[in-house]
C-alpha positions as a printed Julia matrix, in Angstrom:
355×3 Matrix{Float64}:
  0.0    0.0     0.0
  0.99   3.6    -0.61
  2.02   5.86    2.3
  3.2    9.47    2.46
  5.85  10.42    4.99
  6.3   14.14    5.71
  9.64  15.14    7.27
  8.87  17.87    9.82
 11.48  17.67   12.55
 14.03  20.24   11.4
 14.77  23.58   13.05
 14.95  25.67    9.87
 17.93  27.6    11.19
 18.78  29.23    7.86
 15.55  31.26    8.09
 16.42  32.64   11.53
 15.06  34.86   13.06
 11.73  34.11   11.33
 12.24  30.44   12.11
 12.95  29.71   15.79
 13.68  26.62   17.83
 10.15  26.66   19.28
  8.49  27.6    15.97
 10.57  26.31   13.05
  9.92  27.03    9.41
  7.6   24.08    8.69
  5.01  25.89   10.84
  5.52  29.36    9.33
  2.83  30.94    7.15
  4.91  33.03    4.79
  3.91  32.49    1.16
  0.18  31.96    1.53
 -1.99  31.76    4.63
 -1.09  28.11    5.2
  2.01  26.7     6.86
  4.59  24.82    4.78
  3.54  21.63    6.59
 -0.15  22.18    5.82
  0.6   22.82    2.14
  2.73  19.66    1.89
 -0.03  17.47    3.32
 -2.71  19.06    1.13
 -0.53  18.54   -1.95
 -0.28  14.77   -1.54
 -3.93  14.17   -0.54
 -5.12  13.56   -4.14
 -2.85  10.5    -4.23
 -2.74   9.22   -0.65
 -5.67   8.78    1.72
 -5.35  10.81    4.91
 -5.27   7.55    6.91
 -1.98   6.76    5.15
 -0.34  10.18    5.56
  2.3   10.17    8.29
  4.5   12.89    9.76
  7.84  12.3    11.48
  8.93  15.03   13.86
 10.86  15.77   17.02
  8.93  15.18   20.25
  9.29  18.91   20.97
  6.99  19.72   18.02
  4.36  17.05   18.62
  1.64  19.46   19.83
  2.32  21.89   16.98
  1.89  19.1    14.42
 -1.4   18.1    16.07
 -2.52  21.72   15.85
 -1.65  22.03   12.16
 -3.06  18.67   11.09
 -6.09  17.88   13.27
 -7.46  15.44   10.67
 -4.57  13.01   11.19
 -4.8   10.29   13.82
 -2.27  10.65   16.63
 -0.68   7.32   15.7
  0.13   8.88   12.31
  2.69  11.15   13.99
  6.03   9.38   14.41
  8.12  10.96   17.15
 11.92  11.02   17.4
 13.59  11.55   20.78
 16.42  13.49   19.07
 17.33  14.86   15.65
 19.71  12.35   14.05
 19.41  13.45   10.39
 17.23  12.13    7.57
 18.6    8.59    7.14
 17.59   7.94   10.76
 14.12   9.49   10.79
 13.26   7.77    7.5
 14.6    4.5     8.94
 12.45   4.81   12.06
  9.41   5.52    9.88
 10.25   2.61    7.55
 10.3    0.06   10.37
  7.03   1.43   11.79
  5.33   1.2     8.38
  6.83  -2.23    7.72
  5.41  -3.47   11.02
  1.99  -2.4     9.75
  2.36  -3.45    6.11
  5.08  -5.71    4.68
  4.51  -4.13    1.24
  4.6   -0.5     2.43
  5.66   1.9    -0.32
  6.83   5.28    0.99
  6.6    8.72   -0.61
  9.07  10.81    1.4
  8.47  14.57    1.26
 10.23  17.43    3.06
  7.82  19.9     4.63
  9.36  23.12    3.28
  8.89  22.96   -0.49
  6.99  25.31   -2.77
  5.39  23.57   -5.76
  3.25  24.88   -8.62
  1.22  22.75  -11.05
  0.25  20.12   -8.54
 -1.34  17.87  -11.17
  2.07  17.4   -12.8
  3.53  16.83   -9.32
  1.03  13.99   -8.75
  1.76  12.57  -12.23
  5.48  12.58  -11.4
  4.95  10.81   -8.08
  2.73   8.25   -9.81
  5.51   7.5   -12.29
  7.96   7.15   -9.39
  5.61   4.63   -7.77
  5.43   2.7   -11.05
  9.24   2.71  -11.28
  9.49   1.32   -7.74
  7.07  -1.47   -8.68
  9.1   -2.35  -11.77
 12.68  -1.84  -10.6
 12.54  -2.13   -6.77
 14.78   0.94   -6.77
 15.28   4.09   -4.71
 13.67   6.91   -6.68
 14.36  10.6    -6.28
 12.89  13.63   -8.04
 15.42  15.83   -9.85
 14.86  19.5   -10.7
 16.32  21.11  -13.85
 18.71  23.78  -12.52
 17.95  27.38  -13.43
 21.0   29.01  -11.84
 24.39  27.99  -10.37
 23.09  27.1    -6.9
 25.64  26.27   -4.17
 23.04  25.32   -1.56
 21.7   22.19   -3.32
 23.08  18.76   -4.09
 23.26  17.69   -7.75
 22.45  14.44   -9.56
 24.22  13.35  -12.74
 21.77  11.48  -14.97
 22.76   8.26  -16.69
 20.84   5.93  -18.99
 17.23   6.92  -19.82
 14.61   4.44  -18.63
 10.88   4.0   -19.33
  8.15   6.52  -18.51
  6.23   9.42  -20.05
  8.22  11.83  -17.87
 11.98  11.73  -18.41
 13.57   9.28  -15.96
 17.12   8.01  -15.67
 19.46   5.72  -13.84
 21.51   7.86  -11.47
 25.15   8.16  -12.5
 26.27   9.9    -9.31
 25.3   12.33   -6.57
 27.37  15.46   -6.01
 26.92  17.42   -2.78
 26.75  21.22   -2.6
 29.44  22.48   -5.01
 31.23  25.82   -4.99
 30.09  28.49   -7.43
 32.54  27.67  -10.24
 31.72  23.95  -10.12
 27.98  24.77  -10.06
 28.42  26.86  -13.23
 30.2   23.95  -14.92
 27.44  21.52  -13.97
 24.79  23.71  -15.55
 26.9   24.08  -18.71
 27.21  20.28  -19.03
 23.43  19.9   -19.04
 23.46  16.4   -17.52
 22.85  17.41  -13.9
 19.66  17.99  -11.92
 19.16  19.47   -8.48
 18.47  16.91   -5.78
 15.02  17.9    -4.46
 15.1   15.62   -1.4
 11.83  13.93   -2.42
 12.03  10.13   -2.55
  9.87   7.11   -3.36
 10.73   3.52   -2.34
  9.55   0.4    -0.62
 10.26   0.38    3.11
 11.91  -3.06    2.93
 14.17  -2.05    0.01
 15.27   1.1     1.86
 16.15  -0.96    4.94
 18.08  -3.5     2.84
 20.18  -0.69    1.42
 20.67   0.64    4.95
 21.92  -2.82    5.96
 24.55  -2.62    3.18
 25.78   0.91    3.74
 24.83   1.83    7.33
 25.0   -1.54    9.15
 25.18  -0.07   12.67
 22.11   2.06   12.07
 20.33  -0.94   10.54
 21.04  -2.99   13.65
 19.49  -0.23   15.79
 16.45  -0.09   13.53
 15.94  -3.85   13.72
 16.06  -3.7    17.5
 13.41  -0.96   17.4
 11.35  -3.04   14.96
 11.42  -6.02   17.31
 10.14  -3.91   20.21
  7.4   -1.95   18.46
  4.1   -2.45   20.24
  5.73  -3.57   23.49
  5.92  -1.79   26.84
  9.59  -1.07   26.27
  9.1    0.54   22.83
  9.8    4.16   23.84
 12.75   3.19   26.04
 14.35   1.09   23.29
 13.92   3.88   20.71
 15.57   6.35   23.06
 18.44   3.95   23.83
 19.08   3.22   20.16
 18.95   6.91   19.23
 21.67   7.55   21.8
 23.85   5.02   19.95
 23.16   6.24   16.41
 25.55   8.55   14.59
 23.19  10.69   12.53
 23.75  11.08    8.8
 21.68  12.36    5.9
 20.04   9.88    3.56
 22.02  11.44    0.69
 25.44  10.86    2.26
 24.53   7.62    4.0
 22.7    5.74    1.27
 21.88   7.58   -1.97
 25.5    8.37   -2.85
 26.42   4.69   -2.44
 23.49   2.65   -3.67
 23.35   1.08   -7.13
 19.56   1.17   -7.06
 19.1    4.93   -7.51
 16.87   6.39  -10.23
 15.85   9.99  -10.85
 12.73  11.42  -12.48
 13.08  14.86  -14.01
 10.33  17.08  -12.66
  8.24  19.24  -15.0
  6.5   21.21  -12.25
  7.73  24.45  -10.7
  9.71  23.71   -7.53
 11.53  25.72   -4.9
 13.1   24.78   -1.59
 12.39  27.54    0.91
 15.56  26.79    2.81
 17.14  30.22    3.16
 16.55  33.91    2.59
 17.79  33.77   -0.99
 14.99  31.35   -1.85
 12.42  33.24    0.23
 13.3   36.49   -1.54
 11.99  35.05   -4.81
  8.49  35.2    -3.33
  8.64  38.8    -2.15
  7.57  41.91   -4.06
 10.2   43.39   -6.34
 10.73  47.11   -5.79
 13.42  48.92   -7.78
 15.73  45.93   -7.84
 15.07  44.91   -4.24
 12.84  42.21   -2.74
 10.6   43.58    0.0
  7.74  42.46    2.22
  5.68  44.0     5.0
  6.17  47.48    6.44
  9.1   48.59    4.29
 10.33  51.74    2.54
 13.47  51.65    0.43
 15.29  54.4    -1.46
 18.53  54.58   -3.48
 19.25  50.95   -2.62
 20.05  47.89   -4.7
 19.87  44.09   -4.46
 18.54  44.0    -0.89
 15.95  41.8     0.74
 13.85  43.35    3.5
 11.29  41.39    5.49
  9.37  43.98    7.47
  7.34  43.53   10.64
  5.35  45.9    12.83
  7.98  48.64   12.7
  8.65  50.56    9.52
 11.97  49.35    8.07
 13.7   52.0     5.93
 16.57  51.16    3.62
 18.44  54.19    2.31
 21.64  53.99    0.26
 22.27  50.31    1.04
 23.31  47.41   -1.16
 23.43  43.6    -0.96
 21.86  43.37    2.51
 19.27  41.12    4.1
 17.19  42.86    6.8
 14.6   40.91    8.79
 12.36  42.37   11.49
 11.12  39.47   13.64
  9.88  41.62   16.53
 12.32  40.75   19.31
 15.2   40.27   16.86
 16.32  42.41   13.92
 18.81  40.75   11.58
 21.06  42.82    9.29
 23.27  40.6     7.15
 25.44  40.64    4.05
 23.63  38.67    1.34
 26.77  36.62    0.75
 26.56  35.26    4.32
 23.21  33.57    3.65
 24.61  30.04    3.92
 26.43  30.8     7.2
 23.49  31.72    9.39
 23.53  28.34   11.17
 26.97  29.25   12.47
 25.64  32.62   13.65
 22.79  30.99   15.6
 25.21  28.57   17.25
 27.38  31.53   18.26
 24.39  33.27   19.83
 23.75  30.24   22.02
 27.28  30.51   23.44
 26.65  33.96   24.91
 24.79  34.44   28.2
 21.38  35.96   27.7
 21.25  35.54   23.91
 20.18  31.9    23.8
 16.58  32.91   24.56
 16.46  34.66   21.18
 17.18  31.48   19.2
């Protein structure tokens, strides 16, 4: 049977100070009047019954997920005791689904994507499901690059396979390149952005984990054996303490020989940082602005206004964000380093409360 798994446990640090530890970006209502999480669930509903839509999140966000998705049963929320990266949270979800259904087929979706033309999105996922049925592979969705992006991973396409939508055997994965390499990849024309959306059978994913992450697999099998017992929560917590977290891209997708990629034909964006968010703000004289903002004699800035009036005068290449208790002023070129900034804040007495 078909299941959707929504990944909603991240902290969204790169959108700080809009995204906070107690209210991360999957719960923000920025682009329309729905949260990213709400939009992700609504997007997959034409294909997957709500009874088969699951969310995996950190236990800290359990009540917020309930609040956003009241139509889901509480047992459809998988809770992690700690954040140990995507290979781990997908593994925990895979063993839970496998316990329920030995033929569980998972559609894995991050909760922070923007997608237009949702019919084509559903068609693409349907083709991915068909590919899983035929090839028993690990399928990812690749996005044709439109700019030399250093914040995304890349996928080199190999041999074309069947399907109305272009689909390929994966030649290799390449993690976040520098700017010059990113320019070369676009010029070659054989690379797609790695969207982080996946489709696979739960048992096939776990078999690949056994090959490439054997210690994690052992932990997952111990969890599997104890699901439904009185010691379930204790065992999950114990195993999570032993697990070295790693992303599914580094841990499995870069190593597996079962990877396929389908080239998406819908409009996609990953709202992972301010550069991506700026594409959804109003353009005003070469600047991207939102909210209570006035800007004059300024160029290439992004201003996210709040209750106060934010005035930009004679400035260039800045990001300014008014989040009420925090005002961020940052060089645009530092966009990928904001995680480091937040970690620094936590080291100083009195500033941790602002993270």
